[in-house]
C-alpha positions as CSV (number, residue, x, y, z in Angstrom):
1,X,32.7,39.4,63.9
2,X,33.7,36.9,67.0
3,X,31.5,34.5,68.8
4,X,30.8,34.4,72.3
5,X,34.0,32.5,73.1
6,X,36.3,35.0,71.1
7,X,36.8,32.9,68.1
8,X,35.6,34.2,64.6
9,X,32.4,33.6,63.2
10,X,32.6,31.3,60.5
11,X,31.3,33.0,57.3
12,X,28.5,30.6,56.0
13,X,29.4,29.3,52.7
14,X,27.1,30.6,49.7
15,X,27.1,27.2,48.3
16,X,26.0,25.3,52.0
17,X,22.9,23.3,52.4
18,X,20.8,23.5,55.1
19,X,20.1,19.9,54.8
20,X,23.3,18.6,54.8
21,X,26.1,21.7,55.7
22,X,28.8,19.4,54.5
23,X,28.0,18.7,50.8
24,X,27.4,21.7,48.2
25,X,24.6,22.6,46.7
26,X,25.7,21.4,43.5
27,X,26.6,18.0,44.4
28,X,23.1,17.6,46.3
29,X,21.3,18.5,43.5
30,X,23.5,16.3,41.6
31,X,23.2,13.6,43.8
32,X,19.1,14.1,43.9
33,X,18.8,13.8,40.0
34,X,20.8,10.6,40.3
35,X,18.3,9.3,42.6
36,X,15.4,10.3,40.5
37,X,17.2,8.9,37.2
38,X,17.9,5.6,39.5
39,X,14.4,6.0,40.8
40,X,12.9,5.8,37.1
41,X,15.3,3.1,35.6
42,X,14.1,1.3,39.0
43,X,10.7,1.6,38.4
44,X,11.3,1.0,34.6
45,X,13.4,-2.0,35.1
46,X,10.9,-3.4,37.7
47,X,8.4,-3.9,35.3
48,X,10.2,-6.9,33.2
49,X,10.9,-8.2,36.7
50,X,7.1,-8.3,37.5
51,X,6.2,-9.9,34.1
52,X,8.5,-12.6,35.1
53,X,6.4,-13.3,37.9
54,X,2.7,-13.0,38.0
55,X,2.7,-10.2,35.6
56,X,4.5,-12.6,33.1
57,X,1.0,-14.5,33.0
58,X,-1.1,-11.6,32.4
59,X,1.7,-10.4,29.9
60,X,2.0,-13.6,28.5
61,X,-1.9,-14.0,28.4
62,X,-1.9,-10.4,26.2
63,X,1.0,-11.8,24.0
64,X,-0.9,-15.0,23.3
65,X,-4.5,-13.7,22.7
66,X,-3.2,-10.9,20.3
67,X,-0.7,-13.3,18.6
68,X,-3.3,-16.2,18.3
69,X,-5.9,-14.0,17.3
70,X,-4.0,-13.0,14.3
71,X,-2.1,-16.2,13.8
72,X,-5.6,-18.3,13.9
73,X,-7.4,-16.1,11.7
74,X,-4.7,-16.2,8.9
75,X,-4.7,-20.2,9.8
76,X,-8.0,-20.4,9.6
77,X,-8.2,-18.7,6.2
78,X,-5.6,-20.9,5.3
79,X,-7.6,-23.9,6.5
80,X,-10.6,-22.8,4.9
81,X,-9.3,-22.7,1.5
82,X,-8.1,-26.6,1.0
83,X,-11.4,-27.0,2.7
84,X,-13.4,-25.3,0.2
85,X,-11.5,-26.5,-2.5
86,X,-12.1,-30.2,-1.9
87,X,-15.7,-29.8,-0.9
88,X,-16.6,-28.1,-4.4
89,X,-14.3,-30.4,-6.4
90,X,-15.8,-33.4,-8.0
91,X,-13.8,-36.6,-7.0
92,X,-15.8,-39.1,-8.3
93,X,-14.7,-41.0,-11.2
94,X,-16.8,-41.9,-14.4
95,X,-17.5,-45.4,-15.1
96,X,-15.9,-47.2,-18.0
97,X,-18.2,-46.9,-21.4
98,X,-20.1,-50.1,-22.2
99,X,-18.8,-51.7,-25.1
100,X,-18.9,-55.3,-26.8
101,X,-15.8,-57.0,-26.6
102,X,-13.6,-55.9,-29.5
103,X,-12.9,-58.4,-32.2
104,X,-9.2,-59.1,-33.2
105,X,-9.4,-57.2,-36.6
106,X,-10.4,-54.2,-34.0
107,X,-7.5,-54.6,-31.9
108,X,-5.0,-54.6,-34.8
109,X,-6.6,-51.5,-36.3
110,X,-5.7,-49.5,-33.1
111,X,-1.8,-50.5,-33.6
112,X,-2.4,-48.7,-37.0
113,X,-3.5,-45.2,-36.1
114,X,-4.6,-43.6,-32.5
115,X,-7.6,-42.4,-34.0
116,X,-8.8,-45.9,-34.4
117,X,-8.4,-46.4,-30.9
118,X,-9.7,-43.6,-29.6
119,X,-13.3,-44.0,-32.1
120,X,-14.6,-47.1,-30.4
121,X,-15.6,-47.3,-27.0
122,X,-13.5,-50.8,-26.4
123,X,-10.4,-49.0,-27.6
124,X,-10.9,-46.0,-25.1
125,X,-11.6,-48.3,-22.3
126,X,-8.4,-50.5,-22.9
127,X,-6.3,-47.0,-23.2
128,X,-7.8,-45.7,-20.2
129,X,-6.8,-48.7,-18.4
130,X,-3.4,-48.5,-19.5
131,X,-3.7,-44.6,-18.7
132,X,-4.7,-45.4,-14.9
133,X,-1.4,-47.6,-14.7
134,X,0.5,-44.6,-15.4
135,X,-1.5,-42.2,-13.1
136,X,-2.5,-40.3,-16.3
137,X,-6.5,-41.2,-16.4
138,X,-7.6,-37.8,-16.0
139,X,-6.3,-37.2,-19.6
140,X,-8.9,-39.8,-21.0
141,X,-11.5,-38.1,-18.6
142,X,-11.1,-34.7,-19.7
143,X,-11.2,-35.6,-23.4
144,X,-14.5,-37.7,-22.9
145,X,-16.2,-34.9,-20.6
146,X,-15.2,-32.1,-23.5
147,X,-17.1,-34.8,-26.3
148,X,-20.0,-35.1,-23.8
149,X,-20.4,-31.4,-23.7
150,X,-20.4,-30.6,-27.3
151,X,-23.5,-32.4,-27.7
152,X,-25.5,-30.5,-25.2
153,X,-27.7,-28.0,-26.6
154,X,-29.8,-26.4,-23.5
155,X,-27.6,-23.4,-22.1
156,X,-28.1,-23.7,-18.3
157,X,-26.8,-27.3,-19.0
158,X,-23.4,-26.3,-20.8
159,X,-23.3,-23.7,-18.3
160,X,-23.5,-26.2,-15.5
161,X,-20.9,-29.2,-17.2
162,X,-18.5,-26.2,-18.1
163,X,-18.1,-25.4,-14.4
164,X,-17.6,-29.1,-13.6
165,X,-15.4,-29.7,-16.1
166,X,-13.5,-26.6,-15.4
167,X,-13.3,-27.4,-11.6
168,X,-12.4,-31.3,-12.5
169,X,-9.6,-31.0,-14.5
170,X,-8.4,-27.0,-15.2
171,X,-8.4,-25.6,-12.2
172,X,-5.0,-25.6,-10.4
173,X,-6.7,-26.5,-7.1
174,X,-8.2,-29.9,-8.6
175,X,-6.1,-32.9,-7.9
176,X,-7.0,-33.8,-11.5
177,X,-5.6,-31.1,-13.3
178,X,-4.7,-31.6,-17.0
179,X,-1.6,-30.1,-18.4
180,X,-2.0,-27.4,-20.8
181,X,0.0,-24.0,-21.6
182,X,-0.8,-20.8,-20.0
183,X,-2.2,-19.5,-23.4
184,X,-4.9,-22.1,-23.2
185,X,-5.7,-21.4,-20.0
186,X,-6.0,-17.7,-20.5
187,X,-8.9,-18.3,-22.8
188,X,-10.6,-20.7,-21.0
189,X,-10.6,-18.3,-17.9
190,X,-12.1,-15.4,-20.4
191,X,-14.8,-17.3,-21.9
192,X,-16.2,-19.0,-18.6
193,X,-18.0,-16.1,-18.4
194,X,-20.4,-16.9,-20.7
195,X,-19.1,-20.6,-21.8
196,X,-20.4,-22.6,-24.8
197,X,-20.0,-26.2,-25.6
198,X,-17.1,-25.4,-27.6
199,X,-15.1,-23.6,-24.5
200,X,-12.6,-26.3,-24.1
201,X,-12.0,-27.1,-28.0
202,X,-8.5,-25.9,-27.9
203,X,-7.7,-27.8,-24.3
204,X,-9.1,-31.1,-25.9
205,X,-7.2,-30.7,-28.7
206,X,-4.0,-30.3,-26.6
207,X,-4.7,-33.3,-24.4
208,X,-5.3,-35.2,-27.4
209,X,-2.1,-34.6,-29.1
210,X,-0.2,-35.3,-25.5
211,X,-1.7,-39.0,-25.3
212,X,-1.0,-39.5,-29.4
213,X,2.6,-38.5,-28.8
214,X,3.3,-39.8,-25.2
215,X,0.8,-42.4,-23.8
216,X,0.1,-44.2,-27.1
217,X,3.5,-45.6,-28.1
218,X,3.7,-46.9,-24.5
219,X,0.2,-48.4,-24.9
220,X,1.0,-50.5,-28.1
221,X,4.0,-52.1,-26.2
222,X,2.3,-52.5,-22.7
223,X,1.1,-55.7,-21.3
224,X,-2.8,-54.5,-21.4
225,X,-2.6,-54.2,-25.1
226,X,-0.4,-57.4,-25.7
227,X,-2.6,-59.4,-23.1
228,X,-5.6,-58.6,-24.7
229,X,-4.4,-59.3,-28.3
230,X,-3.1,-62.7,-27.3
231,X,-6.8,-63.6,-25.6
232,X,-8.5,-62.8,-28.4
233,X,-6.0,-64.5,-30.9
234,X,-6.9,-67.7,-28.6
235,X,-10.3,-67.4,-29.0
236,X,-10.2,-67.0,-32.5
237,X,-8.1,-70.4,-32.9
238,X,-10.5,-72.0,-30.6
239,X,-13.4,-70.8,-32.6
């Protein structure tokens, strides 16, 4: 076919686009797809940029709330554990036993055996004073508490005193925890369900042996013992 001016009519290309005659249809679709993809990425990419601006406060606020809520929950639980422990554990130190001034013969007898030292209140007080200088006074306090528990007969009193001894000297949360092996601890933990006045007998024997072998020899060479021995000797000479 020819046009009005006599030239041949251009046959419409099947791949031509009415919107853009110069681009093939496939290219236009590709371009539109790329624009959509770019538009989507720009939309997604615009989120961080908004978060960096005004939106960052909202996002940061949400993140902080979520994080702080969980963190504060864990932190509060951790903070409450030592607070409960420190509240429940008795930190008062029993006063020294009332005892008359020991004689020179009694003090000499302390050097003969550990049993002679521990059988008298004056000997226990002197030994306790030495243990305080070594930061191990809790051993003597635990031993004395066990002796007191053995003299109880009332069941409710036994349960209450056993609980106090456990919290003061057996619990790993206590600052006055004594050194016991795992076997003795397991037996005590099982028997705390229904404690008796002899629940700590094995533990008491273990601490008694520890003081005998470890602390007693040093006490004999300490200034606490030597000064007491010297003062009593001088009083004897003056008398």
